[in-house]
C-alpha positions in Angstrom: -31.3 -24.0 -18.5 -27.5 -25.1 -17.0 -26.8 -28.7 -16.5 -23.5 -27.7 -14.9 -22.6 -29.2 -11.4 -23.3 -26.5 -8.7 -19.7 -27.1 -7.4 -18.1 -26.1 -10.8 -20.5 -22.9 -10.7 -19.4 -22.1 -7.0 -15.7 -22.3 -7.8 -15.8 -20.0 -10.5 -17.7 -17.4 -8.1 -14.1 -16.8 -7.0 -12.8 -13.1 -7.7 -10.3 -14.1 -10.3 -8.9 -10.5 -10.2 -8.1 -10.6 -6.3 -6.6 -14.0 -6.4 -4.6 -13.2 -9.6 -3.4 -10.1 -7.9 -2.3 -11.4 -4.7 -0.6 -14.5 -6.2 1.3 -11.8 -8.8 2.4 -9.7 -5.9 4.2 -12.6 -4.3 3.9 -11.3 -0.5 2.5 -14.3 0.9 2.9 -18.1 0.0 0.4 -19.5 -2.5 -1.0 -22.1 0.1 -1.7 -19.1 2.6 -3.6 -17.1 -0.3 -5.8 -20.3 -1.0 -6.6 -20.2 2.5 -7.7 -17.0 2.7 -10.1 -17.4 -0.5 -11.2 -21.0 1.0 -10.1 -22.7 -1.8 -9.3 -26.7 -2.1 -6.6 -28.1 -3.9 -9.0 -29.4 -6.5 -10.9 -25.9 -6.8 -7.1 -24.2 -7.3 -6.4 -27.1 -10.0 -9.4 -26.2 -11.8 -9.4 -22.3 -11.6 -5.3 -22.3 -12.2 -6.1 -23.8 -15.7 -9.0 -21.5 -16.5 -8.0 -19.4 -19.5 -9.4 -16.1 -18.0 -7.4 -16.6 -15.0 -4.3 -17.6 -16.7 -4.7 -14.2 -19.0 -5.4 -11.9 -15.8 -2.4 -13.5 -13.7 0.0 -13.0 -16.8 -1.2 -9.3 -16.8 -1.0 -8.7 -13.4 2.4 -10.1 -12.8 3.8 -8.1 -15.8 2.1 -4.7 -14.1 3.5 -5.8 -11.0 6.9 -6.8 -11.8 7.5 -3.6 -14.2 10.1 -1.0 -13.5 7.8 1.9 -13.3 6.0 0.2 -10.1 9.2 -0.9 -8.2 8.3 2.4 -5.7 4.8 0.8 -5.2 5.9 -2.7 -4.8 8.5 -1.8 -2.2 5.9 0.4 -0.5 3.5 -2.3 -0.4 5.5 -5.4 0.6 7.2 -3.4 3.4 3.8 -2.2 4.6 2.5 -6.1 4.7 5.4 -7.6 6.2 5.1 -4.6 8.9 1.5 -5.2 9.3 2.0 -8.9 9.8 4.5 -8.1 12.9 2.2 -5.7 14.4 0.2 -8.2 16.9 4.1 -9.0 18.2 4.6 -5.7 18.9 1.2 -5.0 20.6 2.0 -8.2 23.0 5.6 -6.7 23.6 4.4 -3.5 24.8 2.2 -5.5 27.6 4.8 -8.1 28.3 6.6 -7.0 31.7 9.4 -9.5 31.4 10.7 -7.0 28.4 12.7 -4.0 29.9 10.3 -0.9 30.0 12.5 1.2 28.0 12.0 -1.3 25.4 8.3 -1.5 25.7 8.1 2.3 25.5 10.0 2.7 22.5 7.4 -0.1 20.8 4.5 2.0 22.4 6.0 5.1 20.7 6.2 3.3 17.2 2.6 2.0 17.3 1.4 5.3 18.4 3.6 6.9 15.2 2.0 4.1 12.8 -1.5 4.9 14.1 -1.1 8.5 13.8 -1.7 8.9 17.6 1.4 10.7 18.3 0.4 14.2 17.5 3.1 14.6 15.3 2.8 16.7 11.7 3.1 14.7 8.4 6.3 15.1 7.3 6.9 17.8 4.3 4.1 20.0 5.4 5.6 21.9 8.2 8.8 24.5 8.2 11.0 23.9 5.4 8.6 23.0 2.8 9.3 24.4 -0.7 7.7 24.8 -4.2 9.5 25.1 -7.8 7.7 26.8 -10.5 8.9 26.5 -14.1 7.5 28.9 -16.8 8.0 28.4 -20.2 7.4 31.3 -22.2 8.5 30.3 -25.9 10.9 27.3 -27.3 13.9 30.0 -28.1 14.1 30.8 -24.3 15.0 28.8 -21.2 12.0 28.3 -18.7 11.7 30.8 -15.9 12.3 28.9 -12.5 11.0 30.3 -9.4 12.0 28.4 -6.2 10.4 29.2 -2.9 11.1 27.8 0.4 9.2 28.2 3.5 11.5 28.7 6.7 8.5 28.9 9.3 5.1 28.0 9.9 2.3 30.3 9.2 1.0 32.1 12.2 -2.5 32.3 11.2 -4.9 31.3 8.4 -6.1 33.6 5.9 -9.5 35.6 6.0 -12.1 33.9 3.9 -12.4 37.2 1.8 -8.7 37.2 1.2 -9.1 34.7 -1.4 -12.0 36.4 -3.3 
């Protein structure tokens, strides 16, 4: 039977991985992250000294800051930054003190973000292409086939055409 303090057990019920990931990503200030996880300064001090947490944080920070993760890091930071100001856009769309043209543009932007504007996802329409490289041997260069669509298909293939 354990004789540990119940408060100690509660602190270590915190999801170390989620906490370490959010700190490693460095998108929000640590005080805000601790508020989200409802951690007191005392709890944070104990967690921040825990060997398992230190190890996780070190590993996640290295992964997050790796050169191979640059595109994902920028994408996530941009998306998070945009999400943090969405409420402002929503309020501004309804603010009659702002000129109508600007409110309409904000509305279009929100519709595009929410995929409510009826536009197709880019890259799937006309002009999409594919490149196939076929290697037949080490002695010969690969055969390259490039194909670019200049128009959208007018109808789907019948089910029996794929058989």
